[in-house]
PLY file of the C-alpha trace (Angstrom):
ply
format ascii 1.0
element vertex 412
property float x
property float y
property float z
element edge 411
property int vertex1
property int vertex2
end_header
12.86 34.55 -20.12
12.75 31.98 -23.04
9.66 31.61 -25.06
8.44 29.17 -27.75
10.49 30.26 -30.63
12.09 28.70 -33.65
14.72 26.78 -31.74
13.72 23.13 -31.17
12.16 23.00 -27.71
13.57 19.82 -25.94
11.98 20.60 -22.56
9.61 22.98 -20.76
8.40 24.03 -17.35
4.84 23.67 -16.35
3.56 25.81 -13.61
0.85 28.29 -12.40
3.36 31.00 -12.44
7.09 30.13 -13.16
8.09 33.43 -11.75
7.44 31.91 -8.29
10.34 29.46 -8.98
13.19 31.86 -9.98
15.81 29.27 -8.99
14.17 26.80 -11.55
14.57 29.47 -14.24
18.16 29.74 -13.73
18.77 26.04 -13.56
16.83 25.28 -16.66
18.82 28.01 -18.48
22.13 26.51 -17.23
21.07 23.04 -18.35
19.32 23.77 -21.72
20.39 27.23 -22.96
17.48 28.36 -25.10
16.02 25.15 -25.91
13.19 25.14 -23.22
10.01 27.10 -22.72
7.33 27.73 -20.07
3.64 26.72 -20.20
0.81 27.00 -17.81
-1.13 23.98 -16.57
-3.86 24.01 -19.28
-1.52 25.36 -22.04
0.68 22.22 -21.82
-2.26 19.82 -22.82
-2.99 21.92 -25.98
0.79 22.28 -26.79
1.13 18.39 -26.98
-1.06 18.46 -30.12
1.23 20.80 -31.87
4.21 19.81 -34.23
6.59 21.81 -32.02
6.15 19.25 -29.24
7.56 16.43 -31.13
11.11 17.20 -29.85
10.10 17.37 -26.34
12.09 15.09 -23.98
11.06 16.03 -20.51
9.01 18.62 -18.58
9.73 20.14 -15.22
6.28 20.55 -13.22
6.57 23.09 -10.49
4.02 23.14 -7.87
3.51 24.52 -4.28
0.70 24.14 -1.71
-1.76 26.48 -3.54
-1.87 23.76 -6.32
-2.97 20.91 -4.22
-6.56 21.52 -5.09
-5.67 20.91 -8.92
-4.57 17.20 -8.25
-6.90 16.00 -10.98
-5.56 18.35 -13.60
-2.03 17.66 -12.64
-2.65 13.76 -12.78
-4.02 14.41 -16.39
-0.84 16.32 -17.32
1.51 13.47 -16.03
-0.68 10.78 -17.72
-0.72 12.98 -20.99
3.14 13.18 -20.88
3.49 9.53 -20.25
1.30 8.63 -23.28
3.88 10.61 -25.52
6.76 9.17 -23.75
7.78 12.60 -22.41
9.60 12.27 -18.91
8.25 14.27 -15.88
10.33 15.93 -13.04
8.15 17.08 -10.25
9.52 20.22 -8.50
7.67 20.65 -5.22
7.60 23.32 -2.51
5.52 22.85 0.69
3.27 20.07 -0.69
1.80 17.56 1.42
3.29 13.88 1.34
-0.15 12.55 0.35
-0.30 14.50 -2.86
3.54 13.88 -3.61
2.89 10.25 -3.21
-0.17 10.32 -5.39
1.50 12.38 -8.30
4.59 9.94 -8.11
2.16 6.91 -8.28
0.55 8.54 -11.41
3.96 8.38 -13.17
6.13 11.22 -12.35
9.73 10.15 -13.10
11.72 12.27 -10.76
11.10 14.45 -7.70
13.28 17.46 -6.66
12.36 19.69 -3.71
12.19 23.48 -4.07
14.35 25.48 -3.37
16.40 23.26 -5.72
19.49 21.87 -4.18
22.87 22.71 -6.12
23.19 20.67 -9.20
20.22 18.39 -8.42
18.07 19.45 -11.53
21.04 18.60 -13.72
21.49 15.19 -12.07
17.69 14.51 -12.41
17.95 15.44 -16.19
20.92 13.16 -16.48
19.12 10.26 -14.83
15.98 10.61 -17.15
18.04 10.83 -20.42
20.46 7.98 -19.67
19.90 5.13 -21.89
18.46 2.18 -19.76
20.49 -1.11 -19.55
18.77 -4.01 -21.34
17.42 -6.48 -18.82
16.71 -10.16 -19.52
13.46 -10.26 -17.51
11.44 -7.63 -15.39
13.23 -7.14 -12.12
10.15 -7.89 -9.77
9.08 -10.92 -11.60
12.70 -12.24 -11.79
13.11 -11.59 -8.08
9.89 -13.21 -7.29
10.75 -16.41 -9.17
14.28 -16.76 -7.53
13.93 -15.67 -4.22
10.70 -17.02 -2.99
11.12 -19.49 -0.17
11.47 -23.00 -1.40
10.37 -26.13 0.29
7.35 -26.94 2.32
6.66 -25.61 5.65
6.41 -28.46 8.13
2.70 -28.76 8.65
0.26 -25.96 7.63
1.27 -22.23 8.12
-0.74 -20.30 10.54
-3.55 -18.32 8.99
-4.40 -14.96 10.60
-7.25 -12.80 9.24
-8.01 -9.10 9.74
-11.61 -7.95 9.16
-12.65 -4.28 9.63
-16.22 -4.02 11.00
-16.57 -0.35 9.75
-14.52 1.80 7.50
-11.41 3.59 8.88
-10.98 1.07 11.94
-7.42 0.40 10.70
-7.87 -3.23 9.58
-5.32 -2.67 6.57
-2.92 -1.00 8.90
-3.19 -3.87 11.33
-2.82 -6.57 8.61
0.31 -4.73 6.97
2.06 -3.97 10.02
1.27 -7.28 11.80
2.64 -9.26 8.73
5.86 -7.13 8.90
6.41 -7.49 12.47
6.04 -11.20 12.14
8.59 -11.15 9.18
11.07 -9.42 11.45
10.23 -10.86 14.87
13.58 -12.67 15.35
17.08 -11.30 14.89
17.90 -14.16 12.62
15.95 -17.11 11.02
12.70 -15.01 10.85
9.48 -16.96 10.07
8.41 -16.92 6.32
5.50 -14.44 6.00
2.78 -13.96 3.12
0.31 -11.07 3.09
-2.87 -11.63 1.08
-5.14 -8.74 -0.01
-8.52 -10.25 -0.54
-10.41 -6.85 -0.87
-10.77 -7.22 -4.61
-12.30 -3.83 -4.97
-10.61 -1.37 -2.53
-7.51 -3.43 -1.30
-4.87 -1.05 -0.26
-1.81 -3.14 0.96
-0.15 -2.45 -2.16
-0.43 1.40 -1.36
0.61 0.90 2.22
3.73 -1.00 1.15
4.25 1.00 -2.17
3.97 -2.11 -4.33
2.48 -2.06 -7.94
-0.62 -4.03 -8.73
-0.09 -6.48 -11.61
-2.22 -8.10 -14.24
-0.90 -11.59 -13.21
-3.01 -11.33 -9.88
-6.14 -11.23 -11.99
-4.92 -14.07 -14.24
-4.21 -16.24 -11.19
-7.75 -15.56 -9.50
-9.46 -16.20 -12.89
-8.22 -19.65 -13.12
-7.19 -21.08 -9.77
-7.52 -24.72 -11.09
-4.87 -24.35 -13.44
-2.78 -22.49 -10.87
0.73 -24.05 -10.35
3.41 -23.22 -8.18
5.20 -21.18 -10.79
2.05 -18.82 -11.39
1.64 -18.40 -7.67
5.39 -17.19 -7.37
4.95 -14.73 -10.19
1.81 -13.20 -8.49
3.76 -12.55 -5.29
5.74 -9.41 -4.71
8.58 -9.15 -2.38
8.92 -6.30 0.24
12.46 -5.65 1.42
13.20 -9.34 0.71
11.41 -10.22 4.10
7.69 -10.23 3.35
5.73 -11.52 0.33
2.51 -9.73 -0.74
-0.40 -10.89 -3.02
-1.87 -7.44 -3.70
-5.31 -6.68 -4.85
-5.92 -6.96 -8.70
-4.99 -4.05 -10.84
-8.71 -3.58 -11.87
-11.79 -3.30 -9.37
-13.42 -6.83 -9.39
-16.76 -7.83 -7.88
-16.46 -9.90 -4.66
-18.14 -12.99 -6.07
-15.49 -13.10 -8.78
-13.88 -15.75 -6.67
-15.41 -18.71 -5.02
-14.66 -20.62 -1.75
-13.07 -23.21 -3.93
-10.60 -20.62 -5.48
-9.80 -19.09 -1.86
-9.06 -22.72 -0.52
-6.71 -23.59 -3.33
-4.71 -20.06 -2.90
-4.55 -20.42 1.07
-3.62 -24.09 0.70
-0.69 -23.36 -1.61
0.36 -20.15 0.71
0.17 -22.25 3.89
2.57 -24.74 2.41
4.86 -22.35 1.63
4.86 -19.93 4.63
4.95 -20.10 8.40
2.56 -17.25 8.58
-0.20 -16.17 6.24
-1.95 -12.81 7.02
-5.19 -12.03 5.06
-6.68 -8.38 4.80
-10.41 -9.12 4.32
-12.97 -6.83 2.80
-15.48 -5.23 5.09
-18.25 -7.04 3.40
-19.37 -10.62 4.27
-19.49 -12.77 1.15
-19.96 -16.43 0.47
-16.19 -17.40 0.79
-16.00 -15.43 4.16
-16.97 -18.72 5.76
-14.06 -20.45 4.32
-11.78 -17.83 5.63
-13.25 -17.99 9.15
-13.00 -21.77 9.25
-9.64 -21.89 8.04
-8.25 -19.15 10.24
-6.42 -19.91 13.62
-7.14 -16.28 14.72
-9.70 -13.95 13.13
-9.18 -10.30 14.08
-12.14 -7.97 13.92
-11.16 -4.26 14.27
-13.57 -1.77 15.62
-13.72 1.67 17.35
-15.50 2.95 20.57
-18.43 4.40 18.54
-21.97 3.31 17.93
-21.42 2.09 14.35
-18.83 -0.44 15.46
-20.94 -1.51 18.24
-23.92 -2.39 16.08
-21.90 -3.99 13.33
-20.18 -6.17 16.01
-23.51 -7.29 17.25
-24.67 -7.84 13.68
-21.70 -9.97 13.01
-22.25 -12.09 16.22
-25.77 -12.69 15.45
-24.94 -13.69 11.77
-22.24 -16.08 12.91
-24.19 -17.68 15.64
-27.24 -18.14 13.53
-25.24 -20.24 10.93
-23.41 -22.04 13.66
-20.05 -20.78 12.59
-17.16 -20.49 15.05
-17.65 -17.17 16.51
-14.99 -18.04 19.26
-12.43 -17.43 16.69
-13.10 -13.82 16.55
-10.68 -11.54 18.41
-11.97 -7.97 18.76
-9.44 -5.49 18.33
-10.26 -1.86 19.60
-8.60 0.73 17.50
-7.81 4.02 19.10
-8.14 2.89 22.41
-8.40 5.23 25.38
-5.00 5.79 27.13
-4.21 4.23 30.42
-5.07 7.32 32.42
-8.37 8.07 30.67
-10.72 6.43 33.30
-13.82 7.73 31.54
-12.61 5.95 28.44
-11.90 2.87 30.11
-15.36 2.64 31.62
-16.86 3.12 28.13
-15.01 0.26 26.86
-16.00 -2.01 29.71
-19.67 -1.04 29.28
-19.44 -1.68 25.49
-17.88 -5.13 25.86
-20.48 -6.10 28.50
-23.52 -5.04 26.42
-22.16 -6.79 23.55
-21.03 -9.76 25.72
-17.76 -9.90 23.87
-14.14 -9.29 25.06
-11.90 -6.59 23.77
-8.77 -8.75 23.78
-6.51 -6.48 21.91
-6.68 -2.62 22.36
-4.49 -0.55 19.97
-3.64 2.93 21.05
-4.06 5.95 18.68
-0.67 6.42 16.62
-1.72 9.86 15.55
-0.51 11.48 12.28
2.46 9.42 11.79
0.19 6.31 10.97
-1.38 7.93 7.79
1.85 9.46 6.88
3.68 6.01 6.99
0.87 4.52 5.08
1.18 7.33 2.38
4.92 6.79 2.11
4.40 3.08 1.76
6.51 2.07 4.76
5.58 -0.06 7.77
5.52 1.78 11.20
8.58 -0.23 12.24
10.65 1.39 9.36
9.44 5.08 9.70
8.05 5.54 13.20
9.50 2.64 15.40
8.70 4.29 18.60
5.07 4.93 17.72
2.75 3.51 20.44
0.55 1.87 17.84
3.64 0.12 16.40
4.87 -1.07 19.90
1.45 -2.63 20.45
1.38 -4.43 17.04
4.88 -5.72 17.80
3.92 -7.04 21.26
0.95 -8.66 19.47
3.37 -10.36 16.86
5.59 -11.51 19.53
2.87 -13.10 21.52
1.62 -15.00 18.49
4.92 -16.02 17.49
5.57 -17.42 21.05
2.37 -19.03 21.31
2.96 -20.83 17.90
6.35 -21.82 18.97
5.29 -23.31 22.38
2.42 -25.28 20.62
4.92 -26.75 18.16
7.18 -27.72 21.03
4.30 -29.33 22.85
3.30 -31.27 19.81
0 1
1 2
2 3
3 4
4 5
5 6
6 7
7 8
8 9
9 10
10 11
11 12
12 13
13 14
14 15
15 16
16 17
17 18
18 19
19 20
20 21
21 22
22 23
23 24
24 25
25 26
26 27
27 28
28 29
29 30
30 31
31 32
32 33
33 34
34 35
35 36
36 37
37 38
38 39
39 40
40 41
41 42
42 43
43 44
44 45
45 46
46 47
47 48
48 49
49 50
50 51
51 52
52 53
53 54
54 55
55 56
56 57
57 58
58 59
59 60
60 61
61 62
62 63
63 64
64 65
65 66
66 67
67 68
68 69
69 70
70 71
71 72
72 73
73 74
74 75
75 76
76 77
77 78
78 79
79 80
80 81
81 82
82 83
83 84
84 85
85 86
86 87
87 88
88 89
89 90
90 91
91 92
92 93
93 94
94 95
95 96
96 97
97 98
98 99
99 100
100 101
101 102
102 103
103 104
104 105
105 106
106 107
107 108
108 109
109 110
110 111
111 112
112 113
113 114
114 115
115 116
116 117
117 118
118 119
119 120
120 121
121 122
122 123
123 124
124 125
125 126
126 127
127 128
128 129
129 130
130 131
131 132
132 133
133 134
134 135
135 136
136 137
137 138
138 139
139 140
140 141
141 142
142 143
143 144
144 145
145 146
146 147
147 148
148 149
149 150
150 151
151 152
152 153
153 154
154 155
155 156
156 157
157 158
158 159
159 160
160 161
161 162
162 163
163 164
164 165
165 166
166 167
167 168
168 169
169 170
170 171
171 172
172 173
173 174
174 175
175 176
176 177
177 178
178 179
179 180
180 181
181 182
182 183
183 184
184 185
185 186
186 187
187 188
188 189
189 190
190 191
191 192
192 193
193 194
194 195
195 196
196 197
197 198
198 199
199 200
200 201
201 202
202 203
203 204
204 205
205 206
206 207
207 208
208 209
209 210
210 211
211 212
212 213
213 214
214 215
215 216
216 217
217 218
218 219
219 220
220 221
221 222
222 223
223 224
224 225
225 226
226 227
227 228
228 229
229 230
230 231
231 232
232 233
233 234
234 235
235 236
236 237
237 238
238 239
239 240
240 241
241 242
242 243
243 244
244 245
245 246
246 247
247 248
248 249
249 250
250 251
251 252
252 253
253 254
254 255
255 256
256 257
257 258
258 259
259 260
260 261
261 262
262 263
263 264
264 265
265 266
266 267
267 268
268 269
269 270
270 271
271 272
272 273
273 274
274 275
275 276
276 277
277 278
278 279
279 280
280 281
281 282
282 283
283 284
284 285
285 286
286 287
287 288
288 289
289 290
290 291
291 292
292 293
293 294
294 295
295 296
296 297
297 298
298 299
299 300
300 301
301 302
302 303
303 304
304 305
305 306
306 307
307 308
308 309
309 310
310 311
311 312
312 313
313 314
314 315
315 316
316 317
317 318
318 319
319 320
320 321
321 322
322 323
323 324
324 325
325 326
326 327
327 328
328 329
329 330
330 331
331 332
332 333
333 334
334 335
335 336
336 337
337 338
338 339
339 340
340 341
341 342
342 343
343 344
344 345
345 346
346 347
347 348
348 349
349 350
350 351
351 352
352 353
353 354
354 355
355 356
356 357
357 358
358 359
359 360
360 361
361 362
362 363
363 364
364 365
365 366
366 367
367 368
368 369
369 370
370 371
371 372
372 373
373 374
374 375
375 376
376 377
377 378
378 379
379 380
380 381
381 382
382 383
383 384
384 385
385 386
386 387
387 388
388 389
389 390
390 391
391 392
392 393
393 394
394 395
395 396
396 397
397 398
398 399
399 400
400 401
401 402
402 403
403 404
404 405
405 406
406 407
407 408
408 409
409 410
410 411
C-alpha cells in the first residue's frame, strides 16, 4: 500500500490498523492514486510538525468499536487537524451514536459509515474540497434577525420553569421536549415559544437540540442594561423555525455572574415576544432563583422515587416556606414513574407524597434508551421517537397547559 514517499501527500488515513478497513484502501487509491498515505493515531500528531504535511488537504479517520476508549486522543486529532485547516472525514464501523455525536461536535467535517457505500467517499471528498460560496452574513445570525416573531404578545407570555431536584431526574429533557410540544401543539397558528437555558455552567439544551453555543450570549448577559431588541434577537437560535432557544454561554460562568435584575430584564423581553417562555433552571438555588419562582406561572420540580429526591424535596419545601416564598407554585414531576400495573411502585409513590405532604401532579413514565439516544442526536422525542411513552405524556402535559391558558384568556 502507499507510504509516505516523495510524491506530495494531499490526504492520509488515520487508524489503529488500516488493514481492518480494506474497502477504504481501495476507495482512497481510486480517488487519489499515490498521493495519500497511512498513519496511526499517535503518528499523525507528529506528522503535522513535518514539512511534508504542508500539502495535506484532508484526512480520513477510520475507527471501530475498539477505539471508543480513545475518545480523548481522537478529539485531539480532530482539533489539531482543524487548527491546520485540514478537513476530517470520519469513517466509523459499529461506533455508538454518543461517540459519533461527540466527535462530530468536536469538528469532524463529514461522516461516512463503514462498509463504505459505493462512491460515498468520493462524494464526501468533493463536498469538502468544493469552494464555499461567499455569504453576506452568518446564516444563523441572519435567520435570527429576520425570522424572529415580531410584534408584542397581547399581555405577558406564560413563564414555565423546570428545576431538577437531583442530577439525572430529567429536568432538561422535560424542558426541551415541553418547549417543542408547545411550539407544535396546534396544526396551524402555533404559539410562539422560547426556551431559555439558565444553567450557566452545565446547561445542555444546546446539546439536546444540536445547536451551537455562541459568544453573543455571554455579551448579552454581561450587560443587560444595554441590551436592546436587536441584541436579544442575535442571542437566540432557531430550531426548525418553530422554537427559539437562548442557550447557555459558550464558557462556564459562575451562577452569580448574573443578578435578579438581569434575569428580570431578559424575561420581560422574552415574555413580550413569545406566548410561552420555558426556563431550564440550574439544580442549585441562587439569589435570582426567587425572581424566577415569583415570575413563573408554573414551576416544575423533577424528582425520582428515591431517597435523595425525597430529601431534596423536603429541603426545598422548608427553604421556600421559611422565606415565605410561593411554594404552591411548585408542581412536582415524578420521572421514571412506575407503570400502571406496578401496584407496589404505586404504593411507594403514595407513601412518599404523604410523608412529604406534597402532590405528585405529573408522573412521567420511563422512556427507556430512546430518550438518551434522542438527546445525543439533538432531536426532540417527537421527531425521533414519537410513540415513546415519555413523549406521549409530555405532549399531553403541553396540551393541558395550552388548553388551560386558552380557557383563561377566553374567560378574561
